C-alpha positions in Angstrom: 0.0 0.0 0.0 1.4 3.5 -0.9 2.5 5.7 1.9 0.2 8.6 2.7 1.0 12.2 1.5 1.6 14.5 4.5 -1.3 16.7 5.5 -0.5 20.1 7.0 -2.9 22.8 8.3 -2.2 26.6 7.9 1.4 25.9 6.8 3.6 29.0 6.6 5.0 30.1 3.3 8.6 29.7 4.6 8.1 26.1 5.8 6.2 25.1 2.6 9.2 26.4 0.5 11.8 24.6 2.6 10.1 21.3 3.2 8.0 20.8 0.1 8.5 23.2 -2.8 12.3 23.3 -3.0 12.9 19.6 -2.6 9.7 18.8 -4.6 7.5 16.8 -2.3 3.7 16.5 -2.6 1.6 17.7 0.4 -2.1 18.2 1.3 -2.6 21.8 2.6 -5.6 22.6 4.8 -6.9 26.1 5.6 -5.4 28.1 2.8 -8.7 28.7 1.1 -10.9 29.2 4.1 -11.4 33.0 3.5 -12.1 32.8 -0.3 -15.5 34.1 -1.3 -15.8 31.0 -3.5 -15.1 28.6 -0.7 -18.8 28.1 0.2 -20.3 29.7 -3.0 -18.9 27.3 -5.6 -21.0 24.2 -5.7 -22.1 22.0 -8.5 -25.6 23.5 -8.2 -24.2 27.0 -8.3 -22.5 26.3 -11.7 -25.6 24.6 -13.0 -27.8 27.5 -12.1 -25.5 30.2 -13.3 -23.6 28.6 -16.2 -25.9 25.8 -17.3 -26.3 27.1 -20.9 -22.5 27.4 -21.4 -20.9 25.1 -23.9 -18.2 22.8 -22.3 -15.9 20.2 -23.7 -15.9 16.7 -22.1 -13.6 13.7 -22.6 -13.9 10.1 -21.7 -12.0 9.6 -18.4 -8.5 8.3 -18.5 -6.5 8.9 -21.7 -7.3 12.0 -23.7 -9.9 11.1 -26.4 -11.9 12.8 -29.0 -13.9 15.5 -27.1 -17.5 16.3 -27.4 -19.2 19.6 -26.8 -22.4 20.0 -24.8 -24.1 22.5 -22.5 -23.1 22.3 -18.9 -26.7 21.6 -17.8 -26.8 18.6 -20.0 -23.5 17.3 -18.8 -24.6 17.6 -15.2 -27.8 15.7 -16.0 -25.5 13.0 -17.4 -23.4 13.1 -14.2 -26.5 12.4 -12.1 -27.5 9.2 -14.0 -24.4 7.7 -15.6 -23.4 4.1 -14.8 -20.5 4.3 -17.2 -17.3 2.6 -15.8 -15.2 5.5 -17.4 -17.6 8.4 -17.4 -17.2 11.6 -19.5 -15.1 14.2 -17.6 -15.1 17.9 -17.8 -11.5 18.7 -17.4 -9.6 21.8 -18.3 -12.5 24.2 -18.4 -10.5 27.5 -18.9 -11.3 29.9 -16.1 -10.0 32.9 -18.0 -13.3 33.0 -19.9 -15.1 34.1 -16.7 -13.3 37.0 -14.9 -16.1 37.2 -12.4 -15.2 33.7 -11.1 -11.5 34.6 -11.1 -12.3 37.4 -8.7 -13.8 35.0 -6.2 -10.6 33.4 -5.1 -7.1 34.4 -4.2 -4.2 32.3 -5.3 -2.3 31.3 -2.1 1.1 33.1 -1.7 2.7 29.7 -1.6 2.3 29.4 -5.4 3.7 32.5 -7.1 4.1 32.3 -10.9 6.6 33.9 -13.2 3.8 34.3 -15.8 2.6 37.2 -13.7 5.6 39.1 -15.0 4.5 38.8 -18.6 2.4 41.4 -20.4 -1.2 40.7 -19.6 -2.3 39.9 -23.2 0.5 37.4 -23.6 0.1 35.4 -20.4 -0.9 31.7 -20.7 -4.2 30.6 -19.2 -3.1 28.1 -16.6 -6.3 28.1 -14.6 -9.0 25.4 -15.0 -12.1 24.0 -13.5 -12.6 20.2 -13.3 -16.1 18.7 -12.9 -16.9 15.1 -13.0 -19.0 12.2 -11.6 -17.9 9.3 -9.5 -15.4 7.0 -11.4 -14.2 9.8 -13.6 -10.6 11.0 -13.4 -7.2 11.5 -14.9 -4.9 8.8 -16.1 -1.3 8.6 -14.9 0.6 11.7 -16.2 3.1 14.4 -15.6 2.1 18.1 -15.9 3.1 19.9 -19.0 6.3 21.8 -19.6 7.8 20.8 -16.2 5.3 23.0 -14.3 4.0 22.3 -10.8 0.3 22.6 -9.9 -2.1 23.1 -7.0 -5.6 21.7 -6.9 -8.4 23.0 -4.6 -11.5 20.8 -4.1 -14.8 22.5 -3.5 -17.2 19.6 -3.5 -16.9 15.8 -3.4 -14.0 13.5 -2.8 -10.9 12.5 -4.9 -8.3 9.8 -4.5 -4.7 10.7 -5.7 -1.7 8.5 -6.4 1.8 10.0 -6.8 5.2 8.6 -8.0 8.5 10.4 -8.0 10.1 11.6 -11.2 11.3 8.9 -13.5 11.5 8.4 -17.3 8.9 5.6 -17.6 5.3 5.9 -16.6 4.6 3.9 -13.5 1.6 1.7 -12.7 -0.6 2.8 -9.8 -0.1 -0.7 -8.3 3.7 -0.2 -8.1 5.5 0.1 -4.8 7.2 3.3 -3.8 4.4 5.7 -4.4 2.3 8.0 -2.2 -1.5 8.4 -2.0 -4.1 10.6 -0.3 -7.8 11.4 -0.2 -8.8 15.0 -1.0 -11.8 16.5 0.7 -13.5 19.9 0.3 -11.1 22.7 1.4 -8.0 20.6 0.8 -5.3 21.9 -1.6 -3.1 19.3 -3.2 0.4 20.4 -4.2 1.9 18.4 -7.1 5.6 19.1 -7.7 7.2 19.3 -11.1 7.7 16.0 -13.0 5.9 13.9 -10.4 3.7 11.2 -12.0 0.1 11.3 -10.7 -3.3 9.8 -11.2 -6.6 11.0 -9.9 -10.0 9.3 -9.5 -13.2 10.9 -8.3 -14.9 8.8 -5.7 -18.0 11.0 -5.8 -19.1 13.9 -8.1 -16.6 16.6 -7.7 -15.8 20.3 -8.4 -12.2 21.4 -8.3 -9.9 24.3 -9.4 -6.4 23.8 -10.7 -3.6 26.2 -11.5 -0.2 25.3 -12.9 2.8 27.5 -12.1 6.5 28.0 -12.4 8.8 30.0 -10.1 12.2 29.9 -8.5 11.4 26.6 -6.8 10.8 24.6 -10.0 12.0 26.8 -12.9 15.0 24.4 -13.4 12.5 21.8 -14.8 11.1 24.0 -17.5 10.9 21.9 -20.7 8.9 23.2 -23.7 7.1 20.3 -25.4 5.1 22.0 -28.2 4.6 25.3 -30.0 2.6 26.9 -27.3 5.1 25.9 -24.6 7.9 27.3 -26.8 6.0 30.6 -27.1 5.6 30.8 -23.3 9.2 29.9 -22.7 10.4 32.6 -25.1 8.3 35.2 -23.3 9.6 34.1 -20.0 13.1 34.3 -21.2 12.4 37.9 -22.4 10.9 39.0 -19.1 12.3 36.8 -16.3 16.1 37.0 -15.7 16.2 33.6 -14.1 14.8 32.0 -17.2 17.0 34.0 -19.5 20.0 32.7 -17.7 19.1 29.1 -17.9 20.7 26.7 -20.3 18.9 25.9 -23.6 15.7 23.9 -23.4 17.2 21.1 -25.4 19.9 20.7 -22.8 17.5 20.4 -19.9 14.7 18.3 -21.3 14.8 14.6 -20.4 
């Protein structure tokens, strides 16, 4: 059985950087979102009532498959009744389309991001909502471009599995991993290059942001044209990135 991810309440910024961010160790953080306006406002029903006629893109759980577009209200009706073993999952619903929602939470100071230094119109949109029924989730993967991520759960329950950085994709049954259960109010920190898999044990609503800063900038590794665009912008505006070796020399 995997070891449990550490769980910390009201962890200071200084201790987070020293014990988790700099060495790259997953952790469950409690209490960082308690004062957000969205903390008790954002529920599945809230989004159904206020954004039900919005078109969203859903995928079959697990590996990325051909997407289908439907209205959020229709997707939530599907969530209530589906018996699918791998249900459709609304993942990566870009939050930048809804500035009123972005104003209802405050990114914890534990997760500064160098993209804030870019001109506003050129910044990547690394902010997403994830909504899905029980049994949906994400297959084993590492986050793009060598970024780290944080995930805040508003409703439901998720099970996470983590494996340290390695070239080959691990199996969730392998020894040497970590696991945890995420409940409302918990923020999960996923370090750069850690393999992870997520399964929703109930219907869930969550927010994810990816980020890069001085704790993980050494892992930056552009993988496609959009990544290369962002890397070039960061090199132009962030001295620490400008001084790095070439991407080709750092990518695994």
